[in-house]
N, C-alpha and C positions, 0 to 999 in steps of 0.2 A: 504493500499500500504506500509506504513512505517512498519506496523507490519509484513507483508510478508518479507520485506527486512531484518529486524532484525533477523527473524527466519532463513532466508537463510545464513546471515552472521555468526550467532552463530553456525549453523550446520557445515558450511565450517570450522570455527575455531576449532570445536570439532574434525572433521575428520582430520584436519591438525595435531592437537596435537596427535591424535591416530596414525597417520601414521608415526610420527617421529621415526627414527631408527638411532642408534648410534653404531659404532663398537669400542670396547676397547680391547686393548691387555695388559695383565698382564705378566710381566717378572719376573723370580725368579732365584736367586743364593741361594745356601745353602751349609753348611759344607765345607766352603773354608779352614778352618783350617790354616790360615795364608799363604796359597799358593797364595800369591799375584803375584809373578813371576812364570813363568814356569821354575822352578829351583829345582833340587833335591839336597838339602844340604847334604844329607847322602852320595851320590855318587859324589858330587861336580861337577855337570854338568847340562846343560840345558836339558829340556825334552819337548816332544810334547804332552805328555799324560794328562797333568793337568796344572793348573795355571790360575788365574783370568786374567792375561795379554793376554791369548788366548781367554777367554770367552768374553772379551770386543769387539772383532770383531763381535761375534755373537750378542751382545747387540746392537751395532751400526746398524748392518744390520736389525735387527728385528724392531728397532725404525724407520728406514727409510721406511720400508714397512707399518708401522702402526703408523701414527702421534699421534693418541690417545693412549697413553701408560702409564703404571705405572711400576716402578722397585722396587722390594722388596728383602731384604736379610733375610734369615731364620736361622741365628745364627750358632754357632760353628765356629765363625770367628776368635777369638783372640788367640786361642791355637791350637797347632797341629804340629808345625815344629820348627826347631831351631831359625828361625827368631822370632817367637812368644816368645820363651823362653828368647832370648837375650833382647827383649824389656821389658819383665815382670821381669826377674830375674837378668838382667845385673847389675853389681856394679855401673854403671854410668847412670842408667835409668833416663831420663830427667823428671822433674816434670813440669806439666803445659803445656807441648808441645803436639802437635797433634800426636796421635798414627799413625803409618804408614798406618794401615788399613784404617783409615778415611781420610788420605791424598788422598788415591786412591778412596774410595767410595764417598767422597764428590764431587770429579770431575765427577763421573758417574751420579750424580744427583739422588741418591737413594731417593725414596719417603718415605719409612719407613722400619724399621728392627725389628726383633724379637731376644730375647735372647735364645741361645741354652744352653745345659747343661754344655758344656765345657767353657762357658763364666765365670763360677764360680770357675774354677780351680785355679786361682791366688788370690782369695779372693775378698770380696765386695769392699774394698777401691780401689783396682786397677780397678775393673770393672767400678765403678762409675767415676773414673778419666778418664778412657779411653773413655767411651761413651759420656762424656761431650764434646769431640772433634767432634762428629758427627753433621753434618749440617742437620740432618733429625731426626725425632722422633723415639725412641725406645719404644716398647710396650711389656708388659707382664702382663697377668691377673691372674696368679695362683701362684705367689710368694708373700707371705704376710709378712708384718712387725709383729713382736711380740709386743703386746700391754699389758698394765697392765690389771689385772683381772677385768672384768666387762666392759672394753672398747670394742667398736666395732673393728673388725679387719680392717686393712688398707692395701692397696696395697703397696708393696715395690717399684714398678716401675709404670709408667703410664700404665694402663690396656688396653686402647685403644685410638685411635685418629680418628677424623673425618676430612678427607682430603677434601678440596674443590678445584676442578680443572675445568678449562675451556677447553672444547673439541668442536669439530665440528661434527654435525651429517651428515648423508649420503647426505643430501641436501645442505651441506655447511653452515648451520646455526649454530651460536655459542650456545652452551649448557653448563650450569654449573652443574656439578655433585658433590654430597657428597658421599664420599666413607668411610665407616666405616672399620677400621682395628683393629683386636684384635690379641694379641700374646699369645702363650701358650708354656710351656716347660715341660719336664718330671718331675713329682714330686719326682723322685728318686734322684734328686740333693741332697736331705737331707741325703741320704746314701752315694752317691759317693763323696760328698764334705762336709761331716759332720764337719770336723775341721774348715772349712772356714765359715760355715753357722749356726751351732748350737748356740742357744741363741740369734740369730739376726732375723731370718726369719723362716717361715714355708711354706708348700705348700698345695695347693688344687688339687683335681682332675681336669684334663683339661676340660672334658666335663661339669662338674658341673659349672665351672667358665664361660665357653662359653654360656651355657644355660641361665645363669642369665644375662649376659651382652649384648648379641645380641639384645634382645628386647629394652635395653636402647639405643643402637645405632639407632635402627629403630625410637624410640620415639624422638630422637634428629634430625630426618630428613635424615638419611642415605638412599641414593638411592640404594646403593650396600653395602653388607657386605662381607669382605674377612677375613678369619682366617689364619694367618701365624702360623702354628703349627709345632713345632720341635718334630715331632713324626712319627713313622713308621706305617705300615699297616699289620695287622695280619689276618690270615685266620679265626681264631675262635674269638668268642665274648670275649671281654676283661673285667675284673672286674674293680671296682673303683680303682683309683690311679694307673692304669697300665701305663706302659711305652709307648706302641704303640696303640694309640686310633683313628687312621684315620677313620675306619669304623663307630665308634660311633659318631664322630664329624660330619661325612657326613650326619647322620640322623637328625641332629638338624634343626628345622624349622628356616627359615630366613637367612640361610647361602647361599651365592651365589658362592663362590669360596674357595677352600681349598688348601693351599700351604703346602706341607709336606717336611720333612727332617729327620735328625737324623740317619736313617737306612743305609745311603750311598747307597741306591738302586735307581732304575729308574722306575718311573711311568709316563705315561703308558708304559708298556712293556709286553712281553710274560711271564715274571716272575709272573705276577698277573692274568694270564688268568683264573685261576680256583678259584679266590677269589670271594666270594659272593658279588653281587651288582655291579660288574665291567662291564663297557662297554668300551672295549679297543679302538674301532673305534672312540668313542667320547672323550675318556680319562676322564671318570667320575666314581665316586663311589656313589652308591645310588642316581644317577641323578645329583650329584654335581660335576662340573668340578674340577679336582684336578691334581696336578703335583708334582713330586719329582725328582730333577735334579742331582742325583748321589752324587759325592763328589769332593772336591778340584778344582771345576770349570771345571770338565770334560764335563758337559752338562749345557745348559741353559734351564730353564723351560719356556714354553709359554702357556698361556691360552687366546684364542680368544673368546671374548663374543660379542654377538649381543644383544643390548638392544632395547626395544620398549617402547614408552611412551603412556600410555592410555589416555582416554578422561579427566580423573581427573589430568593429569599431572604426574602421577606416573611411574617411570621407572621399568621395570622388564626384566630379562634375558629370551630371547625366543630361543636362540640357543647358543651353545658353542662347542669349540674344543680344546683339550689340547694335547700338543706334547713336545718332547724333541729335541734339536739340540746339536749335539756332536762336540767337537773340534778335535776328533781323531777317526779314523775308526779302531777298534781293529782287525777286520777280516783280514786285510792286512797291519796293522800297519802303516797307512797313516795319516799324519797331514792334517787337513781339514781347518785350519785357521792360520794366522800368528799372532805372539805376538805383541800387541800394545806397542810401545816404551815408551809411557807415564809412565807406571808403573816403569820401570827401571830408568827413569829420576827422578821421584818423590821420590822414596825410595832408591836412590843410596847410601846415607850415612849409612842407617840402614842395607842394604844388605852387604856393605863393612865390617861393624862391625861384622855382623854374620859370614862372611867368615873368617875373622881374628880369631874369637873365635873358629870356627870349625876346623881350620887348625893347632891348637896348638897340639904338640905331648904329649901323656900321657904315652905310653909304647911301646913295640914292641912285635911282635908275630912271631913264626917260622912256623906257619901254617895258612891257610885261615880260616875264621870263616863265616859260612853261615847258613841260616835257611830253605833251600829248602826242607829239609826232616824232619823238626822239628816236624811235626804232626804225624809222623809214627815211629819215633825211637828217642832214647835219643840223645841229640844234644848239641854241645859245646856252641852254642850261648845262649841257655837257661840255660845251666849249669853254665856258667860264672856268670850270674845274681844271681843264686841260691847260688853259692859260695861266692859272694860278700856280700849277705845278711847274710849268716852264719858268715862271719868274722866280720861284723858290730855288729851283735847281741851278739857274744861272748864277745866283748869288753863292750857292753851296760849292760850286766847282771853280769859282773865279780864282785865277792864280795857280790852278793845278793843271796837270797834263790832260785831264778830262775836259778841260775848257775847249780843247781843240776839236773835239768830236761834235758832229752835227747832233743837235738836241731835238728830240721828239717827245710827245707826251700822250699817254693813253688814258682814256676815261670812258665811263659807261653810264647809261641812264639807270639810276637806282629806283626811281619811282615811275613805274610804267604799267600800272594796273595788274592784270594777270591774277596770280594767286592772292595778291593783296587787296583786290577789289577795284572797281572802276572809279573810285574817288581818290585812289592812291597815285596821284601825279603831282609834280611840282607845278604850282600855279601862283606865281608872285606878281601882284599888280605893279604897275609903274608907280614910282614914288619912293618913299623911304625903304631902304633895305635894312631889315632888322636882324638881330642874331638868330631869330627863329628861321629866317629865310636862308641863312647860311647853313643851318642844320638841315633844312629842307633840301638844299642843293646837294648836300653830302651827308647822308644819314648814318654812316658807320664811323667808328673811332679808329679808322686805319691810319697808319703812319706812311710817310713818303719813302720811296726807294727808287733807285735808278739802276737799270741793267745795261750792260754793254753787249750789244747784239750786232750781228751781221745784217745786211739788207735782206738776205734770204730768210733769216729768222723773223725779221719784221714782217715779211710777206706771209710767212706761215701763221704768225700771230693773227693777222687779219683774215686769213683763210678760216681759222677756227671761229672768229667772230662772225664771219659770213654764214656759218652754219645756222644762224638764227632764221634764215629764210627758207621757205619751201622751194623746191625746184619748180620753176615755171616752164610749162611746155609750150613753146611758140606755135605748135600745131594743134594745141589742145583747146579746151573750152574758151570762149571769149572772155569769161570772168574767172579769175583764179585768186585764191587767198595767198597772201604773201608771207605771213609770219607763222613760224612753227611754234605752237603753243607749248611744246615740251622744252623749248630752249629758254634758259633763264636770261632775262634782259640784263642783269648785272654782269653777264658774261659777253655782252655785245659791246666790245671795246671799239671805239674809233681812235685813230691816231692823228694828232695835230702835228703839223710840220711837214707833211707830205700830202700829195693829192692822189686820188685813186677812184676807180669805179668798181661797182659790184655787178657782175653778170650772173643774174639769178636763173638764167636758162641752163647753167652748168650744174652738175651734181655737186653737193657739198663735199669738200675734201675731208672734213672731220664731222663726227656726230656730236651730240650734245655733251657727251662724256669725254670728248677729246680723242676718241679712237679713230685712227686713220682708215678711211674707206678704201674700196678697191679702185675707185676712179682716179685717174691722173689729171682730170680736168681742174681748171683753176677758175675761181670766181673773181679774184682780185686781178683787175686788168688796168692798163694805162696808168701804172704806178709811177709817180714822178717825185723827185726831190729838186727843188729850186728850178722847176720847168724842164728838167732833163730826166730821161728814164733812170729809175733807181738802180744803183750799182749794187747787186746782190753780194759782192765781195767787200763792199765798204763797211766800216764800223760806225755804229750809231749809239748814242746814249739815250735810252728811253725811260722816261719818268712814269712811274706807276705807283700802286699801293702795296703794302706788305702782303695782303692776301694774294694778289696776282704774282708778285715776285717770288713767293714761296711755293708756287705751284697750284694755287687755288683756281679751280675751273679746269685743270688738266690741259692747259695750253701747251702746245708742242714747243719744246726747247726752253721753257720758262722754269727756272728753279733758282734756289738760293745761291748756287755756284756762280750765277751770272751777275749777282748784285755787286756793284762797285761803289755805290753811295748808299750807306745804311743810315738814313737820317732818323732821328728820334721824334721829330715833330709830326703832329697829326695833319692830315690833309685839310681838315676844317680850319686849323690854325692858319695854314698857308692861304686858304681861300679868304678867310676873314681879313688877313693882313693885305692881301691883294686888293680887295674891295675897298678897304678903308684908305689905302694909299691912293686909289683912283678917285675917291670922293664921290664924284658924280660920273656916271658913264652911260653909254648907249649900247646895250647888248645886242649883238647881231651875229649870226653864224656866217663864216666865211666860205661856206659850201666847198670845203676841201675834199669832200667825197659825195658820191651820189650813186643811186641804183640806176643802172642802165635801163631805159625804157624797153619794153618788149612790144614791137609793132603788132597792132591788132588785138592785144591782150589788156584787159582792165585789171590792175593790180589792187585788190581789196585788202583792207586790214581793219581790225577792231581796236578801238581806243575809247577813252572815257568821253561821255557826252559833253563834258566841260570844254572839250576842244572846239566845239561849235563857235564859241566866242572869238576864236582866233582865225576862223576861215576867211573873213574879209581881208586879212593881211597876208594870206597865203596864196601863192600862185601855183602850188604843186599838190594841194590837197583839197578834195571836195567831198561833200556829204553824200552818202548813198541812201542810208536809212537810219532812223532811230530805233533803239531797242527799249524795252521796259525796265531793264535791270541797271540802268545808269550808264550803259555803253552805247556806242554807235558804230555803224559800218562806214568806213571812209574809203576813198579811192586815191591812190597816188597817181597823179597825172604827169604826162611827159613834160 
C-alpha cells in the first residue's frame, strides 16, 4: 500500500514538474547613440522619429503585458550626437559623476548591457569611467587584454554574467531562473579605433568566443543563454573576424536567444525575407529567436519565449516569437507614443549645456548648405569638409618633405537618409553658422590622417567609392535606379584636388564589402590632376579620417602602413577653425566630379523630400514623384 502511494506521489510530482510552463519576455534597445531625448540637436528641435524618451513608453507597456521580463541594451550608447560629445569632450567634463546615459538607464532597471563598437570612440579610460556608473553589468567576451608573452590571454571586460531572477510560471508558482548573458562586439574596433586601443587590447572572432563560453554558462547552471551581439546579418556566409556574424552565431548549439544591433536595421522585417534560415513569422534565424531594433530608439525589440521544465527539472524553450514595436509610423509620419518626461527631468543640466554649446556662432554663410543630392553630384556640404582638411594639412606639412607632394582630400556624405530615415540630411539655412551646424556637417569624432599613395591607389580608392551605384544598362529600360541601397553612403568618398567622371554603365570593380569583382572594367574615367591625365606612378598625399586610414570600409590599399601624418586633432576641430577663419563665405561645389550621362536613360534616385526646397537652384536634379514616408523620387538630369 505504502509502495503504491509513493509511486503515485512520485509520478504526480514528475508530471507536475514536466508540465511547468513559464512565459518570459526579453526586451532590447540598441544603437541609441546618445539619443536619450527625442531631440535633434542639429536642427535644434524636438522630433517624433527617435529618442529613448519615446521608447520608454513601449518598454513600460511591454512590461505591463508580461510581468516576467528582462531588459537589455546592445551598445553604441555613449557616442553619436552632440550630447555625447559634450559629455566626453567638454572642457568641464565632470569626474566621478554618473554619465547621463546611466542616469536614465539605471531608472529603467536594465538587466545587462553589451559594448558596441562606438563605445570605444572616446578611449578606454573614458569608457571605463562611464560604465562604472551603470547599476547593471556590462558584458563583452571578445575584447582581450594584452598580456606578457607566455601568459594566458585575459578578458578586458566581464565576458558573461549569470543572472538569477524570480519569475512566476503559468500556474502562478514562483520559479527561479538562471539566465546566462554573453556580450560580443565587432573585432574591427582595432581598425576603427586603433589610436585608442593599440597596445592595450586585442579582439577575437565573435563566434569563436561565443562557442567557447556558452558551454561554460551551461556548466554553471544557466537555464537560458542569451547572446547580446553588436553585429548585423548578412546574406552570405561570413569569414572569421567578420563584422556581421548573426547567421553564424545563430548556428551555435546552446544559444536560446540572439539580440542583434550595429547595422541600424530591423529584424524581423521584409528586408531579410530572402536570407537563408529566416522564419519571419516566428522572427528566428536558423531556429533561434532573434531581434534587431533599428537605431536611436525608433523601435523596441521583443522576444517572447515559452519555457517548459522537464521531469529532470531542466528548462528549455518550446516556443518563441520575436517582433518589433515602433515609436513612429513612417508611412504616414505619425507619432505612436508620447515622450516620457522622466528623461528631460533627469538630464536637464546636460541637455542645457549641449544646447548652449551648439548655439554658439562660428561663421556665416550667404547660401544654404544641404546634402540631399550629395550621393549623385558634387556637393558643398562634403566639399567644405574636404577643404577644411586641405587647409589643416597644408599647415601640418609646411616645411617638411611631405610639403612637396600634391595634396588631395577625401570626404563622404554622412547624413544621407537611408537607414537613418529620410529626415537625416544636412540642411543648414543661409545665415549664421553655429556649432551645431559644424557637428551636422561632420557627425563623428574622427581624427585627421594623411596617407601617401600612388595615383593608381587613388584611382582604386575611387573605384571602391563608385560601387555605390547600380550598373546602368544603356540598352535597358528607359528608367533605371541609380543608387545601390546596400552601399553605405559614408563609404562614398569623393576626392578634392583632382577631376574625374563616373561611368555607371560599367560593372562595379568592388562590392560594398571591398571584395574585388571579376570584371576588369573601370568606372572612374577622365581622371585628371591640374588639367592633365593623372599619372598613376606619381605620389600623392591624401587627407582622410582615422576610420578610413585604418582600413574602415575595406577600401583597397588603404591601411595604417600608408599613414604619414598621424594628427591628433578631430576633423570637426579643423572644420570649425576653417569656417571661423573664413568668417563669412559663399559655399558652392566646384563640380570636380560628375556621373556621366547615359543617353536615352533616366537616372532615378530616392532622397529626402526636404530636397524639394532646393530644386529651383539645381540644374541637374528634378522631381519625379513624392512619397508618403518623407522621401521623394528624383531624376539626375544631363
